[in-house]
N, C-alpha and C positions, 0 to 999 in steps of 0.2 A: 138343357138349353134347347130352344126352339130352332127349327130349320129355316125360319124366315129371316130375311136380311135384317129386320129390325129386332131380332132376338126376342120376340114375344111381347114387345111393349105395345099393349093394346091401344093406349091413348095415342101414341105416335102413329100407329097404323090407321086408326079412324081419322086422324087429322090428315094424313097423306091421302086416304081414300076421298075425303071431302075436297081436298085441293085438286086432285086429278079430275074428279067429277065436274068441278066448277070450270076447269080449263077445257075439258073435252065436250061437255054437254051444253055449254052456254055460247051465245054469240051467233053470228051469221056465217061463219066459216065452217065448212063441212068437217066432221070428225076425222074423216080419212085424210084430209089435207093437214090437219093439226098433228095427226100421228106421223105423217111423212116428214113434217118439219122437225118433230122430236127425233126421228131416226137420223135425219141429216145433221142435226146439232150434235147428236151422240157420235156420229161418224167424224165430224170436224174436231171433236174433243178426243178422238182416238179411244172411244169406249169399246170394249169387247162384249159381245153377246154370245 
């Protein structure tokens, strides 16, 4: 078994990579701001890192 969270599912991984790239690389808001929003949402949802 793979040590990745997706268990080695290459198609799921490539889809996730494309989704993240579309979110972080497009638009007029700076990438750093988008990353901060992601961290804050994770904090609000009580995610652990």
